[in-house]
PAVONU-344236 format. One record per residue: residue number from 1; residue in three letters; x, y, z of N, C-alpha, C, CB in turn. Coordinates in steps of 0.1 Angstrom, whole numbers, plus 2048, in hexadecimal, padded with zeros to 3 digits. Glycine has a CB too. Layout:
! PAVONU-344236
+------+------+-----+-----+-----+------+------+------+-----+-----+-----+------+------+------+
: resi : resn : n.u : n.v : n.w : ca.u : ca.v : ca.w : c.u : c.v : c.w : cb.u : cb.v : cb.w :
+------+------+-----+-----+-----+------+------+------+-----+-----+-----+------+------+------+
:  NUM :  Ala :   X :   Y :   Z :    X :    Y :    Z :   X :   Y :   Z :    X :    Y :    Z :
...
+------+------+-----+-----+-----+------+------+------+-----+-----+-----+------+------+------+
! end
This chain:
! PAVONU-344236
+------+------+-----+-----+-----+------+------+------+-----+-----+-----+------+------+------+
: resi : resn : n.u : n.v : n.w : ca.u : ca.v : ca.w : c.u : c.v : c.w : cb.u : cb.v : cb.w :
+------+------+-----+-----+-----+------+------+------+-----+-----+-----+------+------+------+
:    1 :  Unk : 6E1 : A17 : 33A :  6E0 :  A0A :  330 : 6EB : A02 : 33C :  6E9 :  A0D :  31B :
:    2 :  Unk : 6F5 : A06 : 340 :  6FC :  9FB :  34B : 6F4 : 9F7 : 356 :  709 :  A00 :  351 :
:    3 :  Unk : 6EB : A01 : 359 :  6E3 :  9FF :  365 : 6DA : 9F2 : 366 :  6DA :  A0B :  366 :
:    4 :  Unk : 6D3 : 9F4 : 357 :  6C9 :  9EA :  353 : 6D2 : 9DD : 351 :  6C0 :  9F0 :  345 :
:    5 :  Unk : 6DE : 9DC : 34C :  6E3 :  9D2 :  34A : 6EA : 9C8 : 357 :  6EA :  9D5 :  340 :
:    6 :  Unk : 6EC : 9D1 : 361 :  6F2 :  9CF :  36C : 6E8 : 9C8 : 375 :  6F7 :  9DA :  372 :
:    7 :  Unk : 6DA : 9CB : 373 :  6D1 :  9C7 :  37C : 6CA : 9B9 : 376 :  6C8 :  9D4 :  37E :
:    8 :  Unk : 6C6 : 9AF : 381 :  6C0 :  9A3 :  37D : 6B6 : 9A3 : 377 :  6BF :  99B :  386 :
:    9 :  Unk : 6AC : 9AC : 37B :  69E :  9AD :  376 : 69C : 9BE : 378 :  693 :  9A0 :  380 :
:   10 :  Unk : 699 : 9C3 : 36B :  694 :  9CE :  36B : 686 : 9D1 : 36D :  697 :  9D3 :  362 :
:   11 :  Unk : 67E : 9D7 : 374 :  66E :  9D9 :  377 : 66C : 9E5 : 36F :  66A :  9DC :  387 :
:   12 :  Unk : 661 : 9E1 : 367 :  658 :  9ED :  35F : 64A : 9ED : 366 :  656 :  9EB :  34D :
:   13 :  Unk : 646 : 9F8 : 363 :  638 :  9FB :  368 : 633 : A02 : 35B :  637 :  A05 :  376 :
:   14 :  Unk : 62A : 9FC : 354 :  625 :  A00 :  348 : 617 : A07 : 348 :  625 :  9F5 :  340 :
:   15 :  Unk : 611 : A0E : 353 :  606 :  A13 :  353 : 606 : A21 : 34D :  603 :  A13 :  360 :
:   16 :  Unk : 5FC : A26 : 345 :  5FC :  A33 :  341 : 5F5 : A3F : 34B :  5F4 :  A33 :  334 :
:   17 :  Unk : 5FE : A46 : 351 :  5F8 :  A4C :  35C : 5ED : A57 : 356 :  604 :  A54 :  366 :
:   18 :  Unk : 5E3 : A58 : 35E :  5E2 :  A56 :  36C : 5D8 : A4A : 36A :  5DC :  A63 :  375 :
:   19 :  Unk : 5D7 : A42 : 361 :  5CF :  A37 :  360 : 5D5 : A2A : 367 :  5CD :  A35 :  352 :
:   20 :  Unk : 5CF : A21 : 36F :  5D3 :  A17 :  375 : 5D1 : A0A : 36D :  5CD :  A17 :  382 :
:   21 :  Unk : 5CA : A0A : 361 :  5C6 :  A00 :  358 : 5CF : A00 : 34A :  5B7 :  A01 :  356 :
:   22 :  Unk : 5CF : A0E : 346 :  5D4 :  A0F :  33A : 5E2 : A0E : 337 :  5D1 :  A1B :  335 :
:   23 :  Unk : 5E8 : A06 : 32E :  5F6 :  A02 :  32B : 5FA : A0A : 31F :  5F8 :  9F1 :  328 :
:   24 :  Unk : 607 : A09 : 320 :  60C :  A10 :  313 : 61A : A0B : 312 :  60B :  A21 :  314 :
:   25 :  Unk : 61F : A0A : 304 :  62C :  A0A :  302 : 635 : A14 : 305 :  62E :  A07 :  2F6 :
:   26 :  Unk : 642 : A12 : 309 :  64B :  A1D :  311 : 659 : A1B : 30B :  64B :  A1B :  324 :
:   27 :  Unk : 660 : A23 : 30A :  66F :  A25 :  307 : 676 : A18 : 30D :  675 :  A34 :  30E :
:   28 :  Unk : 674 : A18 : 31A :  679 :  A0E :  323 : 676 : 9FF : 31E :  672 :  A10 :  330 :
:   29 :  Unk : 66B : 9FD : 317 :  669 :  9F1 :  313 : 674 : 9EA : 309 :  65C :  9F2 :  30E :
:   30 :  Unk : 67A : 9F4 : 304 :  684 :  9F1 :  2F8 : 694 : 9F3 : 2FE :  681 :  9FE :  2E9 :
:   31 :  Unk : 694 : 9FD : 308 :  6A1 :  A00 :  30E : 6A5 : 9F5 : 317 :  6A0 :  A0D :  315 :
:   32 :  Unk : 69C : 9F0 : 322 :  6A2 :  9E5 :  327 : 6A4 : 9DA : 322 :  69D :  9E2 :  330 :
:   33 :  Unk : 69D : 9D1 : 31A :  6A1 :  9C8 :  311 : 6AD : 9CA : 306 :  695 :  9C6 :  30C :
:   34 :  Unk : 6AC : 9D5 : 301 :  6B6 :  9D9 :  2F8 : 6C4 : 9DA : 301 :  6B2 :  9E6 :  2F0 :
:   35 :  Unk : 6C5 : 9DC : 30D :  6D2 :  9DE :  313 : 6D5 : 9D1 : 319 :  6D2 :  9EA :  31D :
:   36 :  Unk : 6CB : 9C6 : 317 :  6D1 :  9B9 :  31C : 6C9 : 9B5 : 32A :  6E1 :  9BB :  31D :
:   37 :  Unk : 6C1 : 9BB : 32D :  6BC :  9BC :  33B : 6AE : 9B1 : 33A :  6B7 :  9CD :  341 :
:   38 :  Unk : 6AD : 9A9 : 346 :  6A0 :  9A2 :  346 : 694 : 9AC : 34B :  6A1 :  994 :  34F :
:   39 :  Unk : 68C : 9AC : 346 :  681 :  9B8 :  348 : 676 : 9B0 : 34C :  67E :  9C1 :  33A :
:   40 :  Unk : 66F : 9B7 : 355 :  660 :  9B2 :  35B : 659 : 9BF : 35E :  661 :  9A8 :  36A :
:   41 :  Unk : 64D : 9BE : 354 :  644 :  9CB :  352 : 638 : 9C6 : 353 :  645 :  9D4 :  345 :
:   42 :  Unk : 62D : 9D2 : 354 :  620 :  9D0 :  350 : 61C : 9CA : 344 :  61B :  9DA :  351 :
:   43 :  Unk : 614 : 9BF : 346 :  60E :  9BA :  337 : 608 : 9C6 : 330 :  602 :  9AE :  339 :
:   44 :  Unk : 609 : 9C3 : 323 :  606 :  9CB :  31A : 605 : 9C5 : 30D :  60D :  9D5 :  31B :
:   45 :  Unk : 5F6 : 9C4 : 307 :  5F8 :  9BB :  2FC : 602 : 9C1 : 2F0 :  5EA :  9B8 :  2F7 :
:   46 :  Unk : 604 : 9CD : 2EF :  60D :  9D3 :  2E4 : 61C : 9CC : 2E5 :  60D :  9E4 :  2E6 :
:   47 :  Unk : 61E : 9C7 : 2F2 :  62C :  9C2 :  2F5 : 630 : 9B5 : 2EC :  62E :  9BE :  306 :
:   48 :  Unk : 622 : 9AD : 2ED :  622 :  9A3 :  2E4 : 626 : 9A4 : 2D7 :  618 :  99E :  2E4 :
:   49 :  Unk : 622 : 9B0 : 2CE :  627 :  9B1 :  2C3 : 636 : 9B6 : 2BF :  61F :  9B7 :  2BD :
:   50 :  Unk : 63C : 9B7 : 2CA :  64B :  9B8 :  2C8 : 653 : 9AF : 2D0 :  651 :  9C5 :  2CB :
:   51 :  Unk : 64F : 9A6 : 2D9 :  657 :  99D :  2E1 : 64E : 990 : 2E5 :  65D :  9A6 :  2EF :
:   52 :  Unk : 654 : 986 : 2E4 :  652 :  978 :  2EA : 64F : 977 : 2F8 :  65E :  96F :  2E7 :
:   53 :  Unk : 643 : 97E : 2FD :  642 :  97E :  30D : 642 : 971 : 313 :  634 :  985 :  311 :
:   54 :  Unk : 64C : 971 : 31D :  650 :  966 :  327 : 65D : 95E : 321 :  643 :  95C :  329 :
:   55 :  Unk : 660 : 963 : 314 :  66E :  95E :  310 : 677 : 96B : 30F :  66E :  955 :  301 :
:   56 :  Unk : 671 : 976 : 30B :  67B :  981 :  308 : 679 : 98C : 312 :  67A :  987 :  2FA :
:   57 :  Unk : 66B : 98F : 317 :  66B :  997 :  323 : 660 : 990 : 32B :  669 :  9A7 :  31F :
:   58 :  Unk : 65E : 996 : 337 :  653 :  98E :  342 : 64A : 99A : 344 :  65A :  987 :  353 :
:   59 :  Unk : 63D : 997 : 343 :  632 :  99C :  348 : 629 : 99B : 352 :  62D :  99B :  342 :
:   60 :  Unk : 624 : 9A4 : 35B :  619 :  9A2 :  367 : 60D : 9A9 : 364 :  61D :  9A7 :  376 :
:   61 :  Unk : 602 : 9A4 : 369 :  5F6 :  9AA :  365 : 5F4 : 9B3 : 376 :  5E8 :  99E :  35F :
:   62 :  Unk : 5F8 : 9AD : 37F :  5F3 :  9B3 :  38D : 5FF : 9B3 : 395 :  5E6 :  9AB :  395 :
:   63 :  Unk : 5FE : 9B9 : 3A0 :  608 :  9BA :  3A9 : 60D : 9AC : 3B0 :  603 :  9C5 :  3B4 :
:   64 :  Unk : 603 : 9A3 : 3B1 :  606 :  994 :  3B5 : 60D : 98D : 3AC :  5FB :  98C :  3B8 :
:   65 :  Unk : 608 : 991 : 3A1 :  611 :  988 :  395 : 620 : 98C : 395 :  60C :  989 :  386 :
:   66 :  Unk : 621 : 99C : 396 :  62E :  9A0 :  396 : 636 : 99D : 39E :  62E :  9A9 :  396 :
:   67 :  Unk : 632 : 99A : 3AC :  63A :  997 :  3B6 : 63D : 986 : 3B4 :  632 :  99C :  3C3 :
:   68 :  Unk : 632 : 981 : 3B0 :  636 :  970 :  3AC : 642 : 970 : 3A2 :  627 :  968 :  3A4 :
:   69 :  Unk : 641 : 977 : 399 :  64B :  976 :  38C : 657 : 97A : 394 :  648 :  980 :  37D :
:   70 :  Unk : 65A : 985 : 398 :  663 :  989 :  39D : 66A : 981 : 3A9 :  65F :  995 :  3A0 :
:   71 :  Unk : 664 : 97A : 3B0 :  669 :  972 :  3B8 : 670 : 966 : 3B2 :  660 :  970 :  3C0 :
:   72 :  Unk : 667 : 963 : 3A8 :  66A :  955 :  3A2 : 677 : 958 : 39A :  65E :  94F :  398 :
:   73 :  Unk : 67C : 962 : 393 :  686 :  964 :  38A : 691 : 96A : 391 :  681 :  96C :  380 :
:   74 :  Unk : 691 : 971 : 39C :  69A :  975 :  3A4 : 6A5 : 96B : 3AA :  693 :  97B :  3AF :
:   75 :  Unk : 69C : 960 : 3AC :  6A3 :  951 :  3B1 : 6A9 : 94A : 3A3 :  695 :  944 :  3B9 :
:   76 :  Unk : 6A8 : 94F : 39A :  6AC :  946 :  38E : 6B2 : 951 : 384 :  69F :  93D :  387 :
:   77 :  Unk : 6C0 : 954 : 387 :  6C6 :  95E :  37F : 6C9 : 95A : 371 :  6D3 :  963 :  385 :
:   78 :  Unk : 6C9 : 94B : 370 :  6CE :  946 :  363 : 6C3 : 947 : 359 :  6D4 :  936 :  365 :
:   79 :  Unk : 6B4 : 946 : 35F :  6AB :  949 :  355 : 6A9 : 956 : 354 :  69F :  943 :  358 :
:   80 :  Unk : 6AD : 961 : 35A :  6AB :  96E :  358 : 6B5 : 974 : 34F :  6AB :  976 :  364 :
:   81 :  Unk : 6C1 : 96C : 34F :  6CC :  96E :  343 : 6C8 : 96A : 335 :  6D8 :  963 :  346 :
:   82 :  Unk : 6BF : 95F : 337 :  6BA :  958 :  329 : 6B1 : 963 : 324 :  6B1 :  948 :  32B :
:   83 :  Unk : 6A4 : 968 : 32A :  69D :  970 :  329 : 6A2 : 97E : 320 :  69A :  971 :  335 :
:   84 :  Unk : 6AE : 983 : 32A :  6B3 :  98F :  325 : 6BD : 98D : 319 :  6B8 :  996 :  331 :
:   85 :  Unk : 6C1 : 983 : 316 :  6C9 :  980 :  30C : 6BF : 97D : 2FD :  6D3 :  973 :  311 :
:   86 :  Unk : 6B4 : 977 : 300 :  6AA :  978 :  2F6 : 6A6 : 984 : 2F1 :  69F :  972 :  2F9 :
:   87 :  Unk : 6A3 : 98D : 2FA :  69C :  99B :  2F9 : 6A8 : 9A1 : 2F3 :  695 :  9A3 :  308 :
:   88 :  Unk : 6B3 : 99F : 2F7 :  6BE :  9A8 :  2F1 : 6BF : 9A6 : 2E2 :  6CD :  9A5 :  2F7 :
:   89 :  Unk : 6C0 : 997 : 2DE :  6C0 :  994 :  2CD : 6B5 : 99A : 2C8 :  6C0 :  985 :  2C7 :
:   90 :  Unk : 6A8 : 99A : 2CD :  69D :  99E :  2C6 : 69F : 9AF : 2C5 :  68E :  998 :  2CF :
:   91 :  Unk : 6A2 : 9B4 : 2CE :  6A5 :  9C2 :  2CF : 6AC : 9C7 : 2C1 :  6AF :  9C4 :  2DC :
:   92 :  Unk : 6B9 : 9C0 : 2C2 :  6C5 :  9C0 :  2B8 : 6BF : 9BE : 2A9 :  6D0 :  9B3 :  2BC :
:   93 :  Unk : 6B5 : 9B2 : 2A7 :  6AE :  9B0 :  29B : 6A4 : 9B8 : 297 :  6AA :  9A5 :  29A :
:   94 :  Unk : 69C : 9BF : 29F :  690 :  9C4 :  29D : 68E : 9D4 : 2A0 :  688 :  9BD :  2A5 :
:   95 :  Unk : 695 : 9D6 : 2AE :  690 :  9E3 :  2B4 : 69C : 9EE : 2B5 :  68C :  9E0 :  2C3 :
:   96 :  Unk : 6A4 : 9EE : 2AC :  6B1 :  9F8 :  2B0 : 6A9 : A04 : 2A6 :  6C3 :  9F2 :  2AB :
:   97 :  Unk : 6B0 : A10 : 2A8 :  6AA :  A1E :  2A2 : 6AB : A1A : 295 :  6B3 :  A2D :  2A5 :
:   98 :  Unk : 6B4 : A17 : 28F :  6B8 :  A15 :  27E : 6AC : A0E : 279 :  6C8 :  A0B :  27A :
:   99 :  Unk : 6A9 : A01 : 280 :  69F :  9F8 :  27C : 694 : 9FD : 27B :  69D :  9EF :  282 :
:  100 :  Unk : 68F : A07 : 284 :  682 :  A0D :  285 : 682 : A18 : 27B :  67E :  A12 :  292 :
:  101 :  Unk : 68C : A21 : 27A :  689 :  A2B :  271 : 68A : A24 : 261 :  694 :  A38 :  273 :
:  102 :  Unk : 694 : A1B : 260 :  68F :  A15 :  252 : 683 : A0E : 24C :  696 :  A0D :  250 :
:  103 :  Unk : 67C : A0B : 258 :  66E :  A03 :  256 : 664 : A11 : 254 :  669 :  9F7 :  266 :
:  104 :  Unk : 667 : A1B : 25A :  65C :  A24 :  259 : 65F : A2A : 24A :  65D :  A30 :  265 :
:  105 :  Unk : 66A : A2E : 247 :  670 :  A32 :  23B : 669 : A2C : 230 :  67E :  A2F :  23C :
:  106 :  Unk : 66B : A1E : 230 :  667 :  A12 :  225 : 656 : A17 : 225 :  66A :  9FD :  22B :
:  107 :  Unk : 651 : A17 : 233 :  642 :  A14 :  230 : 63D : A24 : 22C :  638 :  A0D :  23E :
:  108 :  Unk : 646 : A2E : 22D :  642 :  A3C :  226 : 646 : A3E : 215 :  64A :  A48 :  22E :
:  109 :  Unk : 64D : A30 : 210 :  650 :  A30 :  203 : 65E : A32 : 1FE :  649 :  A39 :  1FD :
:  110 :  Unk : 667 : A35 : 207 :  674 :  A38 :  205 : 67C : A28 : 206 :  67A :  A44 :  210 :
:  111 :  Unk : 685 : A2A : 1FA :  68A :  A1C :  1FA : 699 : A1E : 201 :  68B :  A15 :  1E9 :
:  112 :  Unk : 69C : A19 : 20D :  6A6 :  A1B :  217 : 6AB : A0C : 21A :  6A0 :  A23 :  223 :
+------+------+-----+-----+-----+------+------+------+-----+-----+-----+------+------+------+
! end
């Protein structure tokens, strides 16, 4: 967690091995933002169900876009910090283990 937070930008690779096109949600998709890091990862439509893309996390669709986004944001630490803070707030509000388990139990019919 401290390593994520100490980094200006954390790079994620969201491809599901061995595929070069299939993406998947990963624990890191919640660990990095939940630690207060600016997170740049492979675009995955499922991420948009959990974050405001471009405001809370950054996504790239190919290597050129990854390099462009990394280059842009590495020169703008204040923008990285705003993104990291927005993602952290979202994670605290919606993506803690307690909130996730409460939702699962409620969907299973338990009053928690």
